TORBA-777576 format. One record per residue (C-alpha): x, y, z. Coordinates in nm, 4 decimals, decimal comma, always signed. Each point is the difference from the previous one (the first is absolute). Layout:
! TORBA-777576
+----------+----------+----------+
!       px !       py !       pz !
+----------+----------+----------+
!        X !        Y !        Z !
...
+----------+----------+----------+
***
This chain:
! TORBA-777576
+----------+----------+----------+
!       px !       py !       pz !
+----------+----------+----------+
! +13,5662 !  +7,9809 !  +6,7112 !
!  -0,0445 !  -0,3031 !  +0,1838 !
!  -0,1351 !  +0,1751 !  +0,3051 !
!  -0,2846 !  +0,1571 !  -0,1793 !
!  -0,0932 !  -0,3562 !  -0,1050 !
!  +0,0271 !  -0,1233 !  +0,3374 !
!  -0,2093 !  +0,3052 !  +0,1191 !
!  -0,2717 !  -0,0539 !  -0,2469 !
!  -0,0342 !  -0,3626 !  +0,0989 !
!  +0,0136 !  +0,0670 !  +0,3587 !
!  -0,2832 !  +0,2823 !  -0,0688 !
!  -0,1982 !  -0,2670 !  -0,1991 !
!  +0,0430 !  -0,2363 !  +0,2786 !
!  -0,1450 !  +0,2150 !  +0,2679 !
!  -0,3037 !  +0,1105 !  -0,2269 !
!  -0,0682 !  -0,3588 !  -0,0682 !
!  +0,0134 !  -0,0826 !  +0,4007 !
!  -0,2191 !  +0,2991 !  +0,0612 !
!  -0,2588 !  -0,1054 !  -0,2542 !
!  +0,0018 !  -0,3562 !  +0,1003 !
!  -0,0365 !  +0,0951 !  +0,3977 !
!  -0,2877 !  +0,2608 !  -0,1189 !
!  -0,1589 !  -0,2706 !  -0,1739 !
!  +0,0089 !  -0,2686 !  +0,2474 !
!  -0,1382 !  +0,2496 !  +0,2735 !
!  -0,2919 !  +0,1110 !  -0,1996 !
!  -0,0956 !  -0,3620 !  -0,0963 !
!  +0,0276 !  -0,0775 !  +0,3768 !
!  -0,2040 !  +0,2761 !  +0,0885 !
!  -0,2639 !  -0,0691 !  -0,2318 !
!  -0,0091 !  -0,3614 !  +0,1093 !
!  -0,0405 !  +0,1284 !  +0,3672 !
!  -0,2886 !  +0,2206 !  -0,0907 !
!  -0,1791 !  -0,2475 !  -0,2072 !
!  -0,0074 !  -0,2402 !  +0,2909 !
!  -0,1174 !  +0,2902 !  +0,2165 !
!  -0,2844 !  +0,0701 !  -0,2206 !
!  -0,0903 !  -0,3612 !  -0,0133 !
!  -0,0046 !  -0,0473 !  +0,3501 !
!  -0,2462 !  +0,3036 !  +0,0421 !
!  -0,2321 !  -0,1174 !  -0,2512 !
!  +0,0163 !  -0,3408 !  +0,1623 !
!  -0,0594 !  +0,1156 !  +0,3231 !
!  -0,3290 !  +0,1750 !  -0,0973 !
!  -0,1181 !  -0,3160 !  -0,1708 !
!  +0,0326 !  -0,2142 !  +0,2968 !
!  -0,2247 !  +0,2652 !  +0,1871 !
!  -0,2338 !  -0,0260 !  -0,2589 !
!  -0,0141 !  -0,3938 !  +0,0138 !
!  -0,0559 !  +0,0495 !  +0,3851 !
!  -0,3114 !  +0,1921 !  -0,0685 !
!  +0,1540 !  +0,3351 !  +0,0423 !
!  -0,1147 !  +0,2814 !  -0,2503 !
!  +0,2536 !  +0,0892 !  -0,2477 !
!  +0,1553 !  +0,3536 !  +0,0325 !
!  -0,2111 !  +0,2432 !  -0,2243 !
!  +0,1921 !  +0,1531 !  -0,3047 !
!  -0,1463 !  +0,3543 !  +0,1038 !
!  +0,1818 !  -0,0329 !  +0,3390 !
!  +0,3224 !  -0,1494 !  -0,1017 !
!  +0,3282 !  +0,1907 !  +0,0294 !
!  +0,3390 !  -0,1484 !  -0,0030 !
!  +0,3052 !  +0,1447 !  +0,2200 !
!  +0,2851 !  +0,1695 !  -0,1763 !
!  +0,2703 !  -0,2444 !  -0,1217 !
!  -0,2175 !  -0,3115 !  +0,0524 !
!  -0,0642 !  -0,2580 !  -0,2774 !
!  -0,3626 !  -0,0392 !  +0,0128 !
!  -0,1210 !  -0,1488 !  -0,3420 !
!  +0,1261 !  -0,2003 !  -0,3039 !
!  +0,0059 !  +0,1266 !  -0,3661 !
!  -0,0433 !  -0,2927 !  -0,2491 !
!  +0,0908 !  +0,0861 !  -0,3520 !
!  -0,0698 !  -0,3231 !  -0,1971 !
!  +0,1371 !  +0,1032 !  -0,3200 !
!  +0,3432 !  +0,0421 !  +0,1626 !
!  -0,0763 !  -0,3212 !  +0,2526 !
!  +0,0681 !  +0,2289 !  +0,2722 !
!  -0,1061 !  +0,0326 !  +0,3633 !
!  +0,1090 !  +0,3142 !  +0,1672 !
!  -0,0247 !  +0,1429 !  +0,3596 !
!  -0,1868 !  +0,3477 !  +0,0248 !
!  +0,1646 !  +0,2282 !  +0,2414 !
!  -0,1731 !  +0,2814 !  +0,1678 !
!  +0,1952 !  +0,3530 !  -0,1254 !
!  +0,2013 !  +0,0859 !  -0,3194 !
!  +0,3052 !  +0,1186 !  +0,1746 !
!  +0,3198 !  -0,1588 !  -0,0881 !
!  -0,0251 !  -0,2396 !  +0,2855 !
!  -0,3165 !  -0,1316 !  -0,1126 !
!  +0,0981 !  -0,0580 !  -0,3388 !
!  +0,2999 !  -0,1761 !  +0,0948 !
!  -0,2298 !  -0,2631 !  +0,1585 !
!  -0,2610 !  -0,0267 !  -0,2665 !
!  -0,2724 !  +0,1875 !  -0,1832 !
!  -0,0869 !  +0,3245 !  +0,1650 !
!  -0,3409 !  +0,1023 !  +0,0666 !
!  -0,0236 !  +0,3974 !  -0,0009 !
!  -0,1286 !  +0,0806 !  +0,3296 !
!  -0,2466 !  +0,2842 !  -0,1145 !
!  -0,1669 !  -0,2520 !  -0,2189 !
!  -0,2756 !  -0,2480 !  +0,1020 !
!  +0,0047 !  -0,3865 !  +0,0212 !
!  -0,1951 !  -0,2388 !  -0,1900 !
!  -0,3854 !  -0,0004 !  +0,0569 !
!  +0,0204 !  +0,3652 !  +0,0955 !
!  -0,1362 !  +0,1279 !  -0,3474 !
!  +0,2645 !  +0,2488 !  -0,0935 !
!  +0,3442 !  -0,0012 !  -0,1487 !
!  +0,2618 !  -0,2529 !  +0,1388 !
!  +0,3595 !  +0,0871 !  -0,0782 !
!  +0,2696 !  -0,2394 !  -0,0076 !
!  +0,3623 !  +0,0553 !  -0,1159 !
!  +0,3275 !  -0,2126 !  -0,0139 !
!  +0,3366 !  -0,0054 !  -0,1545 !
!  +0,0565 !  -0,1008 !  -0,3650 !
!  +0,3095 !  -0,2084 !  +0,1017 !
!  -0,1488 !  -0,1756 !  +0,2989 !
!  -0,3504 !  -0,0962 !  +0,0439 !
!  -0,1115 !  +0,1175 !  -0,3339 !
!  +0,2686 !  -0,1579 !  -0,2086 !
!  -0,1626 !  -0,1305 !  -0,3590 !
!  -0,2738 !  +0,2809 !  +0,0305 !
!  +0,0784 !  +0,0816 !  -0,3579 !
!  -0,2279 !  -0,3073 !  -0,0755 !
!  -0,2970 !  +0,1564 !  +0,1650 !
!  -0,3146 !  +0,0533 !  -0,2303 !
!  -0,3564 !  +0,1273 !  -0,0013 !
!  -0,2331 !  -0,2870 !  +0,1196 !
!  +0,2602 !  -0,1439 !  +0,2264 !
!  -0,1106 !  -0,0546 !  +0,3802 !
!  +0,1478 !  +0,0884 !  +0,3274 !
!  -0,1563 !  -0,1733 !  +0,3219 !
!  +0,0356 !  +0,1486 !  +0,3432 !
!  -0,0749 !  -0,2170 !  +0,3088 !
!  -0,0272 !  +0,1925 !  +0,3355 !
!  -0,0985 !  -0,1147 !  +0,3427 !
!  -0,3684 !  +0,0838 !  -0,0863 !
!  -0,0344 !  -0,1635 !  -0,3643 !
!  +0,1274 !  -0,0255 !  -0,3394 !
!  -0,0298 !  +0,2255 !  -0,2846 !
!  +0,0698 !  -0,0079 !  -0,3640 !
!  +0,0560 !  +0,2839 !  -0,2429 !
!  +0,0134 !  -0,0028 !  -0,3881 !
!  +0,2616 !  +0,2606 !  -0,1646 !
!  -0,1990 !  +0,2214 !  -0,2110 !
!  +0,2617 !  +0,2620 !  -0,0784 !
!  +0,3698 !  +0,0707 !  -0,0014 !
!  +0,1926 !  +0,3374 !  -0,0426 !
!  +0,3613 !  +0,1388 !  +0,0461 !
!  +0,0210 !  +0,3233 !  +0,1881 !
!  +0,2751 !  +0,2234 !  +0,1249 !
!  +0,1596 !  -0,1100 !  +0,3357 !
!  -0,1212 !  +0,3148 !  +0,1586 !
!  -0,3504 !  -0,0062 !  -0,1390 !
!  -0,2338 !  -0,0505 !  +0,3235 !
!  -0,3265 !  +0,0263 !  -0,2152 !
!  -0,0550 !  -0,3688 !  -0,0100 !
!  -0,0369 !  +0,0001 !  +0,3663 !
!  -0,3493 !  +0,1331 !  +0,1630 !
!  -0,3516 !  -0,0919 !  +0,0886 !
!  -0,1930 !  -0,1682 !  -0,2900 !
!  -0,3529 !  -0,0911 !  +0,1636 !
!  +0,0416 !  -0,3552 !  -0,1573 !
!  +0,2179 !  -0,2766 !  +0,1205 !
!  +0,3236 !  -0,0182 !  -0,2445 !
!  +0,3295 !  -0,1626 !  +0,0955 !
!  +0,2867 !  +0,2276 !  -0,1220 !
!  +0,3468 !  -0,1935 !  -0,0273 !
!  +0,3046 !  +0,2087 !  -0,0780 !
!  +0,3681 !  -0,0595 !  -0,0826 !
!  +0,3053 !  +0,1741 !  -0,1411 !
!  +0,0329 !  +0,0101 !  -0,3603 !
!  +0,1807 !  -0,0637 !  -0,2283 !
!  +0,0522 !  -0,3655 !  +0,1137 !
!  +0,3533 !  -0,0187 !  -0,0812 !
!  +0,1147 !  +0,3401 !  +0,0804 !
!  +0,2925 !  +0,0247 !  +0,2244 !
!  -0,0024 !  +0,2436 !  +0,2815 !
!  -0,3207 !  +0,2135 !  +0,1124 !
!  -0,2327 !  -0,0564 !  -0,3007 !
!  -0,1795 !  +0,3192 !  -0,1184 !
!  -0,3536 !  -0,1566 !  -0,0328 !
!  -0,2557 !  -0,2204 !  +0,1510 !
!  -0,2042 !  -0,2871 !  -0,1662 !
!  -0,3520 !  -0,0051 !  +0,1491 !
!  -0,2767 !  -0,2490 !  -0,0281 !
!  -0,3646 !  +0,0336 !  +0,0920 !
!  -0,1808 !  -0,3063 !  +0,1015 !
!  -0,3618 !  -0,0239 !  +0,1087 !
!  -0,1977 !  -0,2450 !  +0,2028 !
!  -0,0847 !  -0,3327 !  -0,1755 !
!  -0,3686 !  -0,0994 !  +0,1452 !
!  -0,0052 !  -0,3772 !  +0,0956 !
!  -0,2000 !  -0,1965 !  +0,2790 !
!  +0,3589 !  -0,0376 !  +0,1542 !
!  +0,1219 !  +0,3641 !  +0,0101 !
!  -0,0806 !  +0,3417 !  +0,0778 !
!  -0,1650 !  +0,0087 !  +0,3306 !
!  -0,0020 !  -0,3771 !  +0,0358 !
!  +0,2421 !  -0,1612 !  +0,2507 !
!  +0,1504 !  -0,2326 !  -0,2536 !
!  +0,2791 !  -0,2403 !  +0,0921 !
!  -0,0692 !  +0,0381 !  +0,3544 !
+----------+----------+----------+
***
């Protein structure tokens, strides 16, 4: 039976190595994406200080796979890169922006998604009343969570035109589930009006 013990130890060691490699790869990809997003934001800020007109929210589009904004979650003390697209490659680099949804300031539904075991670790701490802040090349936008719900993984009813600005952030659920989770945890956040947000070119 010794060979079985050795085999189990070997399999366990390989699994740990694979997990470690994936963890390090994801962390590096997110770090690179955050740097890319911050450079895009800073570049626009420099242009504004030189007298150039800031890019309008109505005209903004991000190339697929590019990190174009940051998502700050004060409750979790996180600043995360927002990457265009919600495919596996985009989600490996940060928080994915669903291409069919709009961008902050465009007065409709903005959809962001991320993995519960990478960018959205500790998401079980999120509550109604918590804030998100998205900084883009054209301005900073703050949203307050007004509603949360749990839906089936194949439920697409949460996505669609709303006629008002709402930030929808989703991740897999249950949070501690091993494997492909059967449900999604969804938060709905609405704009917080202030002199420095919602159409003002704050922090630029």
